[in-house]
C-alpha positions in Angstrom: -18.1 -39.8 -18.6 -16.3 -36.5 -17.9 -18.8 -36.4 -15.1 -18.3 -40.0 -13.8 -13.9 -38.9 -14.2 -14.7 -35.7 -12.3 -16.5 -37.9 -9.5 -13.6 -40.0 -9.4 -11.3 -37.7 -9.0 -12.8 -35.4 -6.2 -13.7 -38.3 -4.4 -10.0 -39.2 -4.3 -9.0 -35.8 -3.4 -11.9 -35.7 -0.1 -10.7 -38.9 0.7 -6.4 -37.6 0.4 -6.9 -35.0 2.8 -9.1 -36.7 5.2 -6.7 -39.2 5.3 -4.0 -36.6 6.0 -6.0 -34.7 8.4 -6.3 -37.6 10.5 -1.9 -37.8 10.5 -1.7 -34.9 10.8 -4.5 -34.5 14.1 -2.6 -38.1 15.2 0.6 -36.8 15.0 -0.3 -33.5 16.7 -1.5 -35.6 19.6 1.5 -37.9 20.2 3.3 -35.0 20.3 1.9 -32.4 23.0 1.2 -35.7 24.8 5.3 -36.0 25.3 5.0 -32.1 25.9 2.4 -32.6 28.9 4.5 -35.7 30.3 7.8 -34.1 29.8 6.6 -30.9 31.8 4.7 -33.4 34.4 8.3 -34.9 35.1 10.3 -32.2 35.2 8.5 -29.7 37.0 6.1 -31.4 39.4 7.7 -35.1 39.8 10.7 -35.6 38.4 13.4 -35.3 41.2 16.5 -37.2 41.5 15.6 -39.7 43.7 12.9 -40.6 41.3 16.0 -40.1 38.9 17.9 -42.8 40.4 14.9 -45.3 40.8 14.2 -44.9 36.9 17.6 -45.4 35.5 18.0 -48.4 37.9 14.4 -49.9 36.7 15.8 -49.2 33.1 19.2 -50.9 34.0 17.3 -54.2 34.9 14.7 -54.2 32.0 17.5 -53.8 29.5 19.8 -56.7 30.9 16.6 -58.4 31.3 15.5 -58.0 27.1 19.4 -59.0 26.6 19.2 -62.4 28.3 16.1 -63.0 26.6 17.5 -62.0 23.0 20.4 -64.5 23.8 18.6 -67.4 24.4 15.8 -66.7 21.6 18.7 -66.6 19.5 20.4 -69.4 20.1 17.0 -71.2 19.6 16.5 -70.1 15.8 13.4 -71.6 15.3 11.7 -69.7 18.0 12.9 -66.5 16.9 12.0 -66.9 13.1 8.5 -68.4 14.3 8.6 -65.1 16.5 9.3 -62.8 13.9 7.3 -64.3 11.0 4.5 -64.1 13.5 5.3 -60.2 14.4 5.6 -59.8 10.4 2.2 -60.6 9.6 1.3 -58.7 12.7 2.8 -55.3 11.1 1.4 -56.5 7.7 -1.4 -56.5 8.8 -2.1 -53.2 10.7 -1.9 -51.8 7.1 -5.9 -53.3 6.8 -6.8 -50.2 9.0 -6.1 -47.7 6.4 -6.2 -50.1 3.8 -9.6 -51.9 4.2 -11.6 -49.1 4.1 -10.1 -47.2 1.6 -10.2 -49.7 -0.7 -13.7 -50.2 -0.3 -14.4 -46.5 -1.1 -12.2 -46.6 -4.0 -14.3 -49.6 -5.6 -17.9 -48.7 -4.8 -18.8 -47.0 -8.7 -16.9 -50.1 -10.2 -20.0 -52.4 -11.0 -20.6 -52.5 -14.4 -21.0 -56.2 -16.1 -18.3 -57.9 -18.8 -20.7 -59.0 -21.4 -20.3 -62.6 -21.7 -19.1 -64.1 -25.2 -21.9 -64.8 -27.6 -19.7 -65.7 -30.9 -19.2 -69.6 -31.1 -15.5 -69.1 -32.3 -14.5 -68.0 -29.4 -15.0 -71.3 -27.2 -13.2 -73.2 -29.6 -9.4 -73.9 -28.1 -6.2 -72.6 -29.7 -5.7 -76.7 -30.7 -9.3 -76.7 -32.6 -9.0 -73.7 -34.2 -5.8 -74.2 -36.1 -7.3 -78.3 -37.2 -10.2 -76.3 -38.4 -7.9 -73.4 -40.6 -6.1 -75.9 -41.7 -9.0 -78.2 -42.7 -10.7 -75.3 -44.6 -13.6 -75.4 -42.0 -12.9 -71.8 -40.8 -10.7 -69.3 -42.5 -8.2 -67.7 -40.5 -9.9 -64.0 -41.0 -12.8 -65.3 -39.6 -11.2 -66.0 -36.7 -8.8 -62.9 -36.1 -12.1 -60.5 -36.8 -14.1 -62.5 -34.4 -11.2 -62.1 -31.2 -10.5 -58.0 -32.5 -14.6 -57.4 -32.0 -14.4 -59.3 -28.8 -11.6 -57.4 -27.6 -13.3 -54.1 -28.6 -16.4 -55.1 -26.5 -15.2 -55.8 -23.4 -11.6 -53.6 -23.2 -13.8 -51.1 -22.0 -15.2 -53.0 -19.0 -11.4 -54.8 -18.3 -8.6 -51.9 -20.1 -6.6 -54.6 -20.3 -5.1 -53.4 -24.1 -2.0 -51.2 -23.8 -1.5 -51.3 -27.8 -3.8 -53.0 -30.8 -2.7 -54.9 -33.7 -5.6 -55.1 -35.3 -5.1 -54.0 -39.1 -1.9 -55.5 -39.7 -3.5 -59.3 -38.1 -5.9 -58.8 -40.6 -3.5 -58.5 -43.0 -1.8 -61.4 -41.8 -5.2 -63.4 -41.7 -6.0 -62.6 -45.2 -2.2 -63.5 -46.3 -2.7 -67.1 -44.5 -5.9 -68.1 -46.0 -4.5 -67.2 -49.8 -1.7 -69.8 -48.6 -4.0 -72.6 -47.8 -6.1 -72.1 -50.4 -3.3 -72.2 -53.1 -1.6 -74.6 -51.2 -1.4 -78.2 -52.4 0.2 -79.4 -49.0 -1.4 -82.2 -47.1 -3.0 -81.4 -43.5 -0.5 -83.3 -42.1 2.4 -81.3 -43.6 0.9 -78.0 -42.4 0.3 -79.1 -38.9 3.9 -80.4 -38.4 5.3 -76.8 -40.2 3.0 -74.3 -38.6 0.6 -75.7 -35.6 -0.4 -72.5 -34.4 -1.5 -71.8 -38.6 -3.9 -68.3 -38.7 -4.2 -68.5 -34.4 -4.9 -65.1 -33.4 -2.7 -64.5 -29.9 -1.8 -61.4 -27.4 1.3 -61.0 -25.3 2.4 -58.9 -22.2 3.9 -55.9 -23.0 7.3 -56.7 -21.2 7.7 -59.3 -24.4 8.6 -57.4 -27.3 6.3 -57.8 -30.3 8.1 -55.7 -33.2 6.2 -52.2 -34.0 4.2 -52.5 -30.3 5.1 -50.7 -27.4 7.7 -52.9 -24.9 7.7 -49.7 -22.1 6.1 -52.2 -19.3 4.1 -49.6 -18.1 6.7 -47.3 -17.3 6.1 -43.1 -18.2 8.4 -42.4 -21.2 8.1 -39.0 -23.1 8.6 -40.2 -26.4 7.6 -43.5 -27.8 9.7 -47.0 -28.4 8.6 -49.5 -29.8 10.4 -52.7 -29.7 12.6 -53.2 -33.0 12.3 -57.3 -33.0 10.0 -60.1 -31.7 11.2 -61.6 -28.4 12.6 -65.2 -29.6 9.1 -66.8 -27.4 7.0 -64.6 -30.0 9.0 -65.0 -33.2 8.9 -69.0 -32.0 5.0 -68.4 -32.0 4.9 -66.4 -35.4 7.0 -68.8 -37.2 4.6 -71.5 -35.9 1.5 -69.4 -38.0 0.2 -67.7 -34.7 -0.9 -63.7 -34.9 -0.5 -61.5 -32.7 -3.4 -58.6 -32.1 -2.9 -56.9 -29.5 0.1 -56.2 -26.4 -1.7 -56.5 -22.5 -1.2 -54.6 -19.7 1.2 -54.9 -16.8 2.5 -53.5 -13.6 5.7 -51.1 -13.9 8.6 -53.3 -14.4 5.9 -56.2 -14.2 7.0 -55.8 -10.1 3.1 -55.7 -8.5 0.7 -58.8 -8.0 -1.6 -55.8 -8.8 -2.1 -54.7 -12.3 -1.4 -50.7 -12.8 0.5 -48.7 -14.2 0.4 -44.4 -15.0 0.3 -44.9 -18.3 -2.8 -47.4 -19.3 -4.7 -47.7 -15.4 -6.2 -50.3 -13.7 -6.4 -53.4 -15.2 -10.4 -55.0 -13.9 -11.3 -58.6 -13.5 -14.0 -59.9 -15.7 -16.0 -61.5 -13.4 -16.2 -58.1 -10.5 -15.0 -55.1 -11.7 -14.3 -53.9 -8.2 -12.1 -57.0 -7.8 -8.2 -57.3 -8.5 -7.1 -59.0 -12.1 -3.9 -60.2 -10.3 -0.3 -59.4 -11.9 2.0 -59.4 -13.1 0.6 -61.0 -16.3 -3.0 -59.5 -15.3 -4.0 -58.2 -18.4 -3.4 -61.4 -20.5 -5.1 -63.2 -18.2 -8.0 -61.0 -18.1 -8.4 -61.0 -22.0 -8.7 -64.7 -22.1 -10.5 -65.4 -19.6 -12.9 -62.7 -21.0 -12.8 -64.8 -24.7 -10.9 -61.8 -26.0 -7.8 -64.2 -26.4 -7.6 -67.8 -26.9 -3.5 -68.2 -25.6 -1.0 -66.3 -24.4 2.2 -65.3 -23.1 3.4 -64.1 -19.7 6.5 -63.7 -17.3 6.7 -65.4 -13.5 9.6 -64.6 -11.3 7.4 -64.4 -8.1 4.0 -66.0 -9.2 2.3 -64.0 -12.2 1.9 -66.9 -14.8 -0.1 -68.6 -11.5 -1.6 -65.8 -9.6 -3.8 -63.9 -12.3 -4.7 -67.2 -14.1 -6.4 -68.3 -10.5 -7.9 -64.9 -10.0 -9.3 -64.9 -13.1 -10.3 -68.9 -13.7 -7.9 -70.0 -16.8 -4.7 -72.1 -16.9 -1.7 -70.5 -16.3 2.2 -72.7 -16.4 5.4 -71.8 -15.2 7.8 -74.4 -16.8 10.7 -75.6 -15.9 13.7 -73.0 -15.6 15.6 -72.5 -18.8 12.8 -74.3 -21.3 11.5 -71.2 -22.4 14.2 -68.4 -23.5 13.5 -65.2 -21.3 15.5 -62.9 -24.0 13.2 -59.9 -25.4 11.5 -59.0 -21.9 11.7 -55.6 -20.2 13.1 -56.1 -17.7 15.9 -58.1 -18.1 19.1 -59.2 -16.1 22.7 -59.6 -16.4 23.3 -62.3 -13.6 23.4 -65.4 -15.0 21.1 -67.3 -12.2 18.1 -65.1 -13.3 17.0 -67.7 -15.3 17.0 -70.1 -12.7 13.9 -68.3 -11.1 12.5 -66.0 -13.8 10.6 -67.6 -16.5 8.6 -66.9 -19.9 5.6 -69.3 -20.1 1.9 -70.0 -21.6 -1.6 -68.7 -20.5 -4.5 -70.4 -22.1 -8.1 -71.0 -21.5 -8.1 -74.1 -22.1 -5.6 -76.8 -20.5 -4.8 -78.7 -23.7 -3.0 -75.4 -25.7 -0.8 -75.6 -23.0 1.2 -78.6 -24.3 1.2 -77.3 -27.7 2.6 -73.8 -26.8 4.9 -75.5 -24.6 5.9 -77.2 -27.8 5.8 -74.6 -29.9 8.0 -72.0 -27.7 10.7 -74.4 -26.0 13.6 -73.2 -27.3 16.1 -76.0 -28.7 18.9 -75.7 -26.3 16.9 -76.3 -22.8 16.3 -79.1 -20.9 14.5 -82.2 -22.2 11.2 -82.3 -21.2 8.6 -85.6 -22.6 5.4 -83.1 -23.2 4.1 -85.3 -25.9 5.1 -88.4 -23.3 1.1 -90.0 -22.6 0.6 -90.1 -19.3 -1.3 -92.8 -17.0 -2.5 -90.8 -14.1 -3.1 -94.7 -12.1 0.3 -94.6 -11.9 1.3 -91.0 -10.6 1.6 -90.6 -6.9 -0.5 -87.7 -5.2 0.1 -85.3 -2.6 -1.1 -82.2 -1.3 -0.1 -79.1 1.5 -2.4 -77.0 2.3 0.8 -74.0 3.2 4.6 -73.7 4.5 3.7 -74.0 8.0 4.9 -70.8 8.9 3.3 -67.7 10.6 3.8 -65.2 7.7 1.0 -66.8 5.6 -2.4 -66.4 6.0 -4.5 -70.1 6.5 -6.5 -71.2 3.1 -10.1 -69.8 3.4 -12.9 -71.7 3.0 -13.1 -71.7 -0.7 -9.9 -72.9 -1.2 -10.4 -75.6 1.3 -13.3 -76.5 -0.6 -11.7 -76.4 -4.0 -9.0 -78.7 -2.8 -11.0 -80.7 -1.3 -12.8 -81.5 -4.1 -9.9 -82.2 -6.2 -8.5 -84.8 -3.6 -12.2 -86.7 -3.0 -12.6 -87.1 -7.0 -8.6 -88.1 -7.5 -9.7 -90.6 -4.9 -13.3 -92.1 -6.0 -12.0 -92.2 -10.0 -8.9 -93.9 -9.5 -9.1 -95.2 -5.6 -5.7 -93.5 -4.7 -5.1 -91.8 -1.8 -3.5 -88.3 -1.7 -0.9 -88.0 1.1 0.1 -85.2 3.2 3.4 -83.9 2.5 5.2 -83.0 5.5 9.1 -81.2 4.7 11.1 -80.6 7.3 11.9 -76.8 8.0 9.5 -75.9 5.0 8.5 -73.0 7.4 11.6 -71.5 6.6 10.3 -71.4 2.9 8.7 -67.7 2.5 12.1 -66.5 3.8 14.5 -68.6 1.7 12.3 -67.3 -1.4 12.4 -64.1 -0.7 16.4 -63.8 0.2 17.3 -65.9 -2.8 15.3 -63.8 -5.3 16.4 -60.4 -3.7 20.0 -62.2 -3.9 19.9 -61.8 -7.9 22.0 -59.0 -9.2 21.5 -56.4 -11.9 18.0 -56.9 -12.4 17.1 -53.7 -14.7 14.6 -51.3 -12.3 14.2 -47.6 -12.3 17.9 -46.7 -11.0 19.7 -48.8 -13.4 22.1 -46.7 -14.8 21.6 -46.5 -18.2 25.1 -45.9 -19.4 26.6 -48.6 -16.9 24.1 -51.4 -16.5 25.7 -52.5 -13.3 25.7 -49.6 -11.5 22.3 -48.3 -9.7 22.3 -44.0 -9.5 21.0 -42.5 -6.0 18.0 -43.3 -5.0 16.3 -40.9 -2.8 15.6 -38.0 -4.7 13.2 -40.5 -6.2 12.0 -41.9 -3.2 11.4 -37.6 -2.2 9.9 -37.6 -5.2 7.3 -39.7 -4.8 6.3 -39.1 -0.9 5.5 -35.6 -2.1 3.3 -37.2 -5.0 5.8 -35.8 -8.1 7.4 -39.2 -9.6 6.4 -40.9 -12.8 6.8 -44.3 -11.0 5.0 -46.4 -9.1 5.5 -47.3 -5.8 6.9 -50.9 -5.8 9.5 -49.8 -8.4 10.7 -47.1 -5.8 10.5 -49.2 -3.2 12.6 -51.8 -5.0 15.9 -50.1 -4.9 15.8 -49.3 -0.8 14.8 -52.5 -0.6 17.4 -54.2 -2.2 19.9 -52.5 0.0 18.3 -53.5 3.2 18.7 -57.2 1.9 21.6 -56.8 0.8 23.0 -55.1 4.0 22.1 -57.7 6.2 24.9 -60.8 7.7 25.9 -62.9 4.9 26.3 -65.7 8.0 22.8 -66.3 8.7 22.1 -65.9 4.8 24.6 -69.0 4.0 22.7 -71.2 7.3 19.7 -70.5 5.4 21.1 -71.9 2.1 22.1 -74.4 4.2 18.8 -75.4 5.0 17.2 -74.1 1.7 19.4 -77.3 0.3 17.4 -79.7 2.5 14.4 -79.0 1.5 14.7 -79.3 -2.0 16.5 -82.4 -1.8 13.5 -83.6 0.0 11.3 -82.2 -1.9 13.0 -83.6 -4.9 12.9 -87.0 -3.0 9.4 -87.1 -2.8 8.5 -86.1 -6.1 11.0 -88.4 -7.7 9.2 -91.2 -10.8 5.6 -89.6 -11.8 4.4 -87.2 -8.4 2.7 -84.3 -8.5 1.6 -82.1 -5.3 -1.5 -80.0 -5.2 -0.7 -76.6 -3.2 -2.8 -73.6 -3.1 -2.1 -70.8 -5.6 -3.5 -68.3 -2.9 -4.9 -68.0 0.3 -8.5 -66.7 -1.0 -10.1 -65.8 -4.5 -9.1 -62.4 -5.8 -9.7 -59.6 -3.6 -11.0 -55.6 -3.9 -8.5 -53.8 -6.0 -5.4 -52.2 -4.0 -5.8 -54.9 -1.0 -2.3 -56.5 -2.0 -0.6 -54.2 -0.9 -1.8 -55.3 3.4 -1.9 -59.3 1.7 1.3 -59.4 -0.3 2.8 -61.5 1.9 0.5 -64.4 1.1 2.1 -64.9 -2.5 4.8 -66.8 -0.5 2.8 -69.8 -1.7 3.7 -68.9 -5.2 7.4 -67.6 -4.7 8.2 -70.9 -2.8 8.0 -72.6 -6.5 10.2 -69.8 -7.8 12.6 -70.5 -5.4 12.6 -74.4 -5.8 12.4 -74.0 -9.7 9.5 -76.5 -10.2 7.4 -76.4 -12.8 3.7 -75.4 -11.1 0.5 -75.2 -13.4 -2.6 -73.3 -12.1 -5.6 -74.9 -12.4 -9.4 -73.6 -12.4 -11.5 -75.3 -10.2 -14.8 -73.8 -10.5 -16.6 -71.0 -9.1 -17.7 -70.1 -5.4 -20.8 -68.9 -4.5 -20.3 -65.5 -5.2 -19.1 -66.1 -8.8 -15.6 -65.8 -8.5 -13.1 -68.0 -9.8 -10.9 -70.6 -7.5 -8.5 -73.1 -8.2 -4.9 -74.5 -6.7 -1.4 -75.1 -8.0 0.0 -78.5 -9.4 3.5 -79.0 -9.3 6.0 -81.6 -10.1 9.9 -82.1 -10.5 12.0 -80.1 -12.8 11.2 -81.5 -16.3 7.6 -83.2 -15.2 6.3 -80.6 -16.5 3.8 -83.0 -18.8 2.8 -84.7 -15.6 1.4 -81.2 -14.0 -0.6 -80.5 -17.4 -2.0 -84.0 -17.8 -3.5 -83.4 -14.2 -4.9 -80.0 -15.5 -6.8 -81.5 -18.4 -8.2 -84.1 -15.9 -9.7 -81.6 -14.0 -11.0 -79.6 -16.5 -13.3 -82.6 -17.9 -14.1 -83.3 -14.3 -15.1 -80.0 -13.2 -15.8 -78.1 -16.2 -12.5 -75.8 -16.9 -12.9 -72.0 -17.5 -16.4 -70.7 -17.0 -17.1 -67.6 -18.6 -17.7 -64.3 -16.6 -21.0 -63.4 -15.3 -22.2 -67.1 -16.1 -26.2 -66.0 -15.5 -26.1 -64.3 -18.2 -24.5 -66.7 -20.6 -26.9 -69.1 -19.8 -29.4 -68.2 -21.8 -26.7 -67.8 -24.7 -25.9 -70.1 -27.7 -22.5 -71.2 -27.7 -23.1 -74.0 -30.8 
């Protein structure tokens, strides 16, 4: 282990030195080239007559550029299309550096996560709760099975921030004692404790009393949560037993689960691949059968991207259906909960409904979670993206999965899945970014601890990061300057975007009115290598669109690719129609198998019943 660590440190050091040498050579070459050109112009070529000619050419060019800019600025759509293409091009240039580095950094990540063997791990939370109530199995047996699985897989995944094993076993014994000495019927127990004795895991950013709640931030002292977040309180009141808190990027500000406290979380299907973020630790534990249910958070896709990359179900609920109290970071802006949600992650689709029924807050919107859904009476639509130039087009694996889902609806119910056309939808990437950055007073590393509405100076931390002396992750350091940049943009253009946004919201609400669902890519491709999100982050616009629109969305797994990686799509509906997206997800689970254990070739020889 020491040898591997030593080798890894030297590899990283050599890569850093090589990169810096290359940058020095490039910058030096450019600098000296300018000097040579300047000498030639001044001492040999650059006569006064030539200077006059160059000035005239310069004037003509500037005038031409000004005229072209005026023409483009009058035609907003053309300007946006060009700028979108340019943005994607510039970000794609990062791949020149990131692509080879990520390949080298992931060379030694080749251990296979062992498949689950204990039959208990193949039961849904709904089934386990029923079996515990009926005394067919004890809560202690279930909790111990999941604790043993956590201990088995965490060395491969690095997903657990802090375990709660001993306390969880004591709580399970207490529940078993209550059941054995209680004369209440199973029906009464189900009504009072729908999650009785079932283990669960919780994203570290969501408070569990006595457990780490630092959200991946480096502190020089331990400050555990002093009380449960509201949704954790509701889960425990329903009989659930938290067994661990799971890894997330610092302050949930990344689509890659990495921080300077716990480190990098790995995908159970391939250690080289990302777990996604920010609910990455939660998703990989559930996908590896080390947890059966859990809760995460989502302001830019965090309840859907990690489940997609790990082949499980994640649901972003209708805004305000679940309380966000007890989450780090929090926000002072009253509109925050229009875009930010907590929600359930599960290996089995039926558990999404169970969790939402348990976790919903009394003051939330009316969502008919128990209402039966007739799939033959639904309207089905699909989109393959927003039609803009920022997002990469979906790859063959995602296209194949979506075609499979559309064909199933057509052949099973004799219903067409129609392509949805929404005017100006290609503006949604920009609108989503602008709307989310307009949220004020989200707690971040620059928040003044004495006055929440104030920010401390950013540049010292930026400089420390540049010099390699910061304890904070790059995305957290970049958040403050990015926020200032968007705040400095003129409001006039933002108001124009908002008018387009209102029309888009109206058109989508109309299209999805009644019983209708939309199939939409979660991400254009399956899980990529670690750290490649730094040039693929624009594609998270497939997710943020539904945060901005405030629509419920379920990531539904649709099988594995030829390379053994999970692939899926989002199922979206109008507000308060969460039951529709989950009903369709349940149908696809029956049709295509839902969750498939990691490392299937090893699993096929293992008995599960």
